[in-house]
C-alpha positions in Angstrom: 8.4 -0.6 -17.2 11.6 -1.3 -19.1 11.7 -3.6 -22.1 13.9 -6.0 -20.2 11.5 -6.2 -17.3 8.6 -6.7 -19.6 10.5 -9.5 -21.5 11.3 -11.2 -18.2 7.6 -11.1 -17.1 6.6 -12.4 -20.5 9.1 -15.3 -20.4 8.1 -16.2 -16.8 4.4 -16.2 -17.9 5.2 -18.4 -20.8 6.9 -21.0 -18.6 4.1 -20.8 -16.0 1.4 -21.2 -18.6 3.2 -24.2 -20.1 3.4 -25.8 -16.7 -0.4 -25.2 -16.1 -1.2 -26.7 -19.5 0.9 -29.8 -18.8 -0.7 -30.2 -15.3 -4.2 -30.0 -16.8 -3.3 -32.5 -19.5 -2.0 -34.9 -16.9 -5.1 -34.4 -14.8 -7.3 -35.3 -17.8 -5.1 -38.3 -18.6 -5.4 -39.4 -14.9 -9.1 -38.9 -14.9 -9.7 -40.9 -18.1 -7.3 -43.8 -17.3 -8.5 -44.2 -13.7 -12.1 -43.2 -14.5 -12.1 -40.3 -12.1 -13.9 -37.9 -14.3 -17.4 -37.3 -12.9 -19.6 -34.7 -14.5 -21.8 -32.7 -12.1 -25.4 -31.9 -12.6 -25.4 -28.7 -14.5 -27.8 -26.0 -15.6 -28.0 -26.6 -19.4 -30.3 -24.8 -21.8 -29.3 -26.7 -24.9 -32.2 -28.7 -26.4 -30.7 -29.4 -29.9 -30.7 -33.0 -31.1 -28.0 -32.2 -33.7 -24.6 -33.5 -32.4 -22.8 -30.3 -33.7 -25.0 -28.1 -31.6 -25.9 -30.3 -28.6 -24.3 -30.1 -25.2 -21.2 -32.2 -24.7 -19.2 -32.1 -21.5 -16.1 -33.5 -23.2 -16.2 -30.5 -25.5 -15.9 -28.2 -22.5 -12.8 -30.1 -21.3 -11.3 -29.7 -24.8 -12.2 -26.0 -24.7 -10.5 -25.5 -21.3 -7.3 -27.3 -22.5 -7.2 -25.2 -25.6 -7.6 -22.1 -23.5 -4.4 -22.9 -21.5 -2.6 -24.0 -24.6 -3.6 -20.8 -26.4 -2.3 -18.7 -23.4 1.1 -20.6 -23.5 1.6 -20.6 -27.3 0.5 -17.0 -27.8 2.7 -15.7 -24.9 5.6 -17.6 -26.5 5.0 -15.8 -29.8 4.8 -12.5 -28.0 8.1 -13.1 -26.3 9.8 -14.0 -29.6 8.4 -11.2 -31.7 8.0 -8.2 -29.4 11.3 -8.4 -27.4 12.7 -5.1 -28.9 9.5 -3.1 -29.3 8.3 -0.3 -27.0 4.6 -1.3 -27.3 2.6 -0.9 -24.1 -0.3 -2.8 -25.6 1.5 -6.1 -25.0 1.5 -5.6 -21.2 -2.3 -5.4 -21.2 -2.5 -8.2 -23.8 -0.5 -10.4 -21.3 -3.2 -9.7 -18.7 -5.8 -10.9 -21.3 -3.8 -14.2 -21.6 -3.7 -14.4 -17.8 -7.5 -14.2 -17.8 -7.8 -17.1 -20.2 -5.3 -19.1 -18.2 -7.1 -18.4 -14.9 -10.4 -19.4 -16.3 -9.1 -22.8 -17.1 -9.3 -23.6 -13.4 -12.9 -24.8 -14.3 -11.3 -28.1 -15.3 -10.9 -29.1 -11.6 -14.7 -29.5 -11.2 -15.1 -32.7 -13.3 -11.7 -34.1 -12.3 -12.3 -33.9 -8.5 -16.1 -33.6 -8.7 -15.9 -30.9 -6.1 -19.4 -29.7 -6.8 -20.9 -32.4 -4.7 -20.5 -30.5 -1.5 -19.8 -27.0 -0.3 -16.1 -26.4 0.3 -13.5 -23.6 0.4 -11.9 -25.2 -2.6 -15.1 -24.8 -4.6 -15.3 -21.2 -3.5 -11.7 -20.7 -4.6 -12.4 -22.1 -8.1 -15.4 -19.9 -8.5 -13.5 -16.8 -7.4 -10.6 -17.4 -9.8 -13.0 -18.1 -12.7 -15.0 -14.9 -11.9 -11.7 -13.0 -11.6 -10.8 -14.1 -15.1 -14.2 -13.1 -16.5 -13.7 -9.6 -15.1 -10.0 -9.3 -16.0 -10.5 -10.2 -19.7 -12.6 -7.2 -20.7 -10.7 -4.8 -18.4 -7.4 -5.9 -20.1 -8.9 -5.1 -23.5 -10.0 -1.8 -22.0 -6.4 -1.2 -21.1 -5.3 -1.9 -24.6 -7.8 0.5 -26.1 -7.7 3.4 -23.6 -4.5 3.5 -21.6 -1.8 2.1 -23.8 -0.9 5.3 -25.6 2.6 6.7 -25.3 1.6 9.3 -22.7 0.6 6.5 -20.3 3.8 4.6 -20.8 5.2 5.8 -17.4 2.1 4.6 -15.6 1.9 1.1 -17.1 2.7 -0.7 -13.9 0.2 1.3 -11.9 -2.5 0.9 -14.5 -1.9 -2.8 -14.8 -2.1 -3.2 -11.0 -5.3 -1.2 -10.9 -6.9 -3.5 -13.4 -5.8 -6.6 -11.5 -6.9 -5.3 -8.1 -10.3 -4.1 -9.5 -10.9 -7.6 -10.9 -9.9 -9.2 -7.6 -12.0 -6.9 -5.5 -15.2 -7.5 -7.5 -14.5 -11.2 -7.7 -14.4 -11.3 -3.9 -17.4 -8.9 -3.5 -19.8 -10.7 -5.9 -21.4 -13.7 -4.1 -21.2 -17.2 -5.5 -24.0 -19.9 -5.6 -22.0 -23.1 -5.3 -25.2 -25.2 -5.6 -25.6 -24.2 -9.3 -23.0 -25.3 -11.9 -23.5 -24.0 -15.4 -23.1 -26.2 -18.5 -19.5 -24.9 -19.0 -18.5 -25.9 -15.5 -18.6 -22.3 -14.3 -20.0 -21.7 -10.8 -23.0 -19.5 -10.6 -22.5 -16.0 -9.2 -24.6 -13.0 -8.3 -25.3 -10.1 -10.7 -24.6 -12.4 -13.6 -26.6 -10.4 -16.2 -24.9 -7.2 -15.0 -21.4 -8.8 -15.3 -22.2 -10.1 -18.8 -23.6 -6.7 -19.9 -20.5 -5.0 -18.4 -18.2 -7.3 -20.5 -20.2 -6.7 -23.7 -20.2 -2.9 -23.2 -16.5 -2.8 -22.4 -15.5 -5.0 -25.3 -17.7 -3.0 -27.7 -16.3 0.4 -26.5 -12.8 -1.0 -26.6 -13.2 -2.2 -30.2 -14.6 1.1 -31.3 -11.8 3.0 -29.6 -9.1 0.8 -31.2 -10.8 1.5 -34.6 -10.8 5.3 -34.0 -7.2 5.2 -32.9 -6.2 3.3 -36.0 -7.5 6.2 -38.1 -5.9 8.8 -35.9 -2.5 7.2 -35.7 -2.4 5.6 -39.1 -2.4 2.0 -37.9 -3.3 -0.8 -40.3 -7.1 -1.0 -40.3 -6.9 -4.8 -40.1 -5.7 -4.4 -36.5 -9.0 -3.1 -35.0 -10.8 -5.8 -37.1 -8.5 -8.5 -35.4 -9.1 -6.9 -32.0 -12.9 -7.1 -32.4 -12.8 -10.6 -33.7 -10.6 -11.6 -30.8 -13.0 -10.1 -28.3 -15.9 -12.0 -29.7 -13.8 -15.2 -29.8 -12.8 -15.2 -26.2 -16.4 -14.6 -25.1 -17.5 -17.7 -27.0 -14.6 -19.7 -25.6 -15.7 -19.0 -22.1 -19.2 -20.3 -22.9 -18.6 -23.1 -25.5 -20.5 -26.3 -24.7 -21.0 -27.8 -28.2 -18.7 -28.9 -31.0 -19.9 -26.0 -33.3 -19.5 -23.4 -30.6 -16.0 -24.7 -29.8 -14.9 -24.6 -33.4 -16.4 -21.1 -34.0 -14.9 -19.8 -30.8 -11.3 -20.8 -31.5 -11.4 -19.9 -35.2 -12.4 -16.4 -34.2 -10.0 -16.2 -31.3 -7.0 -17.5 -33.3 -7.7 -15.4 -36.4 -8.4 -12.3 -34.4 -5.2 -12.7 -32.4 -3.2 -13.3 -35.5 -4.6 -10.2 -37.2 -4.2 -8.0 -34.2 -0.6 -9.0 -33.2 0.7 -9.2 -36.7 -0.5 -5.7 -37.6 0.7 -4.4 -34.2 4.1 -5.9 -34.7 4.4 -4.4 -38.2 3.3 -1.0 -36.9 6.1 -0.9 -34.3 8.7 -2.2 -36.7 8.1 1.0 -38.7 7.8 3.4 -35.7 10.5 2.1 -33.2 
């Protein structure tokens, strides 16, 4: 993939994510003004009486909006700061942003209250959200394991493999549309296995980025940022309380800044 092609894709994604964010913002505005927001019955394990730790459906809406805004704003920064660098990590990082953007589709559940009945639309929302939860760890895997210079010629193929793999398992894993979790995610089969898979992949990826930073003399704050970012996005996907939302985005934003800043500085010296 040439730098020009990558920049065009990044620019297109920035525009697309901005449009998605605005649409979601308008949907929330419409739902509030016309009182169309209707929260479904959810599976909620929170029993805390403290407002900071208790379940709040409006916090979930805020988290989803912040997800799409994060995807837009971060892709804009990537476009502005990495236009002239040869880094292949950014391609997989854009897949990571795509995962967060796709997961924001959960916002359709309270807006249209589509959980009342079984529908193809509900299945579609569940599939897209599950696709996002598979794509996120696999994109971080791509950054850690297949973003070195020797894989640069295969960047399109490897990116496509990650996307297709996520799509395949999102379609293969069954959904249980009668169960909506507290974060408006639709229940799916093998849920513990999927979560364990994400934790293992994120952990291995973080360790690999750390090892590579010593081998290739990267700034050691970069793997720290990578690990914090991986923890942050996992919390964002599951945040249902004010404290969880604040912690998730502090970790996600700080981790992203550390990782991208040190990556940018590294390629300024090496390009």
